[in-house]
C-alpha positions as CSV (number, residue, x, y, z in Angstrom):
1,M,128.8,176.2,66.7
2,S,130.0,172.8,67.6
3,T,132.6,171.3,69.9
4,I,134.4,168.2,70.3
5,A,132.1,166.3,72.6
6,T,129.2,166.7,69.7
7,L,131.2,164.8,67.3
8,N,129.7,161.5,66.5
9,I,132.3,158.8,65.8
10,G,133.7,159.3,62.7
11,E,133.3,162.7,62.0
12,K,135.9,165.4,61.6
13,G,136.1,169.1,62.6
14,I,138.5,172.0,62.6
15,I,139.0,173.6,65.6
16,S,137.7,177.1,65.9
17,E,140.3,180.5,66.7
18,E,137.6,181.1,69.7
19,S,138.6,178.2,71.6
20,L,142.1,178.9,72.0
21,D,141.8,180.5,75.3
22,R,139.5,177.3,76.4
23,I,142.3,174.7,75.3
24,P,144.4,173.7,78.2
25,L,148.1,174.1,77.7
26,K,148.8,170.4,77.3
27,L,146.4,169.9,74.5
28,L,148.1,172.9,73.0
29,E,151.3,171.2,73.1
30,M,150.1,167.8,71.5
31,G,148.8,169.4,68.4
32,C,145.6,170.9,69.7
33,L,145.7,174.3,67.7
34,P,143.1,176.6,66.0
35,G,143.0,175.3,62.4
36,T,143.5,172.1,62.6
37,E,141.5,169.3,61.6
38,V,140.1,167.0,64.8
39,A,138.2,163.2,64.1
40,L,136.5,161.1,67.1
41,I,137.7,157.9,66.7
42,Q,136.1,155.8,69.8
43,V,134.2,156.2,73.0
44,A,134.8,154.9,76.2
45,P,132.1,152.8,77.4
46,L,130.8,155.0,80.0
47,N,130.8,157.9,77.5
48,D,134.2,159.0,79.2
49,P,137.0,159.7,77.8
50,L,137.2,160.5,74.1
51,Y,139.6,159.0,71.9
52,I,140.2,161.8,69.4
53,C,142.9,161.8,66.2
54,V,144.8,165.1,65.9
55,N,147.3,165.8,63.1
56,G,147.5,162.1,63.0
57,S,148.3,161.7,66.6
58,H,145.7,159.4,69.1
59,L,144.6,161.8,72.0
60,A,142.2,160.7,74.7
61,I,140.8,163.7,76.2
62,R,137.9,164.0,78.8
63,R,134.2,164.7,77.7
64,E,134.4,167.9,79.9
65,T,137.6,169.2,78.3
66,A,136.1,168.2,74.7
67,G,133.4,170.2,75.6
68,K,135.2,173.3,75.9
69,I,137.1,173.2,72.1
70,L,135.0,174.8,69.5
71,I,135.1,173.3,66.3
72,T,133.7,173.7,62.8
73,K,132.2,170.6,61.6
74,M,133.6,169.6,57.9
């Protein structure tokens, strides 16, 4: 299974149910829920943070956090 950190720019995935316990509460409140589509928009020059799109909202998350969120690539 892949993580958000393994996505290439422009790729999309669906957040997996198994990662529910690993997603920080703050991200859950912002819409990073299992079954939600996520797309990688941009990566910062030093590869951290990652700029993602979830439910039409753009979020910047740390690569360490992104590596914990399991997804199924589309």
